N, C-alpha and C positions, 0 to 999 in steps of 0.2 A: 607554669605559664609559659607558653611559647611566644617568642618575640619574632615578629615578621619584619625582615629588613627590606621593606618595599620602598625603593627610592621615590617612586611617583607619589606615594602617600606622604613622604617626609618633605617633599619640595616646598609645599606651602609654608610649613613651619620654618624652614631654613630661610625663606625669603622675608620673614617678619623680623623687624628690628627689635620689637618688644612684644613677643607673643604672650597672650594670656595663658594662664594655667589651663583653662578649658581647651584652648587650641592644642596645647601640648598633650593633654589627655586624649583628645581625639586622634591626634597624629600617632602617638606611641601605642595606644591601646586599641585604636580602630573603633572607638565608640562614636556613635552618631549623635546628631543634635538633640533628639528626643531623650537619649540616655544622659546627655549632659544636663538637660533640663531636670531630669529626675535626680541626678546627683546634687544639683544646686538646691532643689526642693528639700532633699534630705539634710543638706547643711542647714537650711532655715528651720526645718521642723524635724528634729531627730526623733527616733522611736516611732516612726510613722508606720501604719499598716498599708497594705496595697490599696484598701478603700480610701484611706486618708489621702494618699498620694494621687489616686485617680480623681478625687474631688479637687485637690490643690492644683493639679495640672490640667483638669478638664479633659481627661483621656480615659479610654476604656481600661477596665481593670486588667484584662489579659495583656494589653500592650504595656502597661506599667509593670506587670509581673515579669514580662520578657526583658524589659529594661533593667529591672532589678537583678535578674539572673546574670545579665551581661556585666553589670557593675560588680556583682559578687565575684564572678570569675576573674575579673581584672584586679580584685582586691580593693575596690573602691567603695564597697559597702559591706556591712555585716548584717546578719539576721539572728534574732533570738526569739524563742518561743515564749509567749506569755499565756498562762492559764487563765481562763475566764471564770468568773465567780459562778455562773450558771452551768458550768461544764464546758468542755471543749477547749480549744486554744486558738490563738491568733499569732501570726508572725509579725514582729516589729523590726524595722530596718533603720540603720543609722549609717550615715556617710563616714567614710574614712576621712579624718581631718585633713585639711589641705597640706599641712606640714608632712604628714605621713604619705599623702598622695605624691608629693614632690619626691620623697625618698623612693617610692615605687618607680617613679619616672627615671630617677637617676640609675636605679638598678637595671631597669629595662634598657635604657640607653647604653649602659656599660656592657650588658649582654649582647646588644646589637653590634656595638663597636668591636667586641671580641670576635663575633661571628664574621664581621667584615674583614678583620685582620686575618682570620683563618682562611677565608676565601682568597685573600691576596697571596698568602703563603702557598696555597694550593696552586694558584695561577703561576707563581714563580717556579714551583717545582715542575709544572707541566711544560713550561717553556724552556727549561734547561736541557 
């Protein structure tokens, strides 16, 4: 996972005195409001299919599927394949628990800070 050290995206979070976990997730991972809604829905209803979530969120299945892809890329959701009795399969999704999501945030912020420190050192070397 690449961490984007974009100060303009981080400024809203830094101005908050008590940011919500969802705000931190949006800031650090760059996920949007509809992806946060999908994450919250997965927390409420684990092992959901795309169809389940589309109904829960009143959104198109293709949009829900894209949100789930983004969440999976960020490590905020997992997918498992369930075989159907009549043949075929369906994917079920589960949200990464908030405690684990917080750990992912810490790791991403640590990586971001290390990148900033490296840039500062590069700047210092260039000005010498």
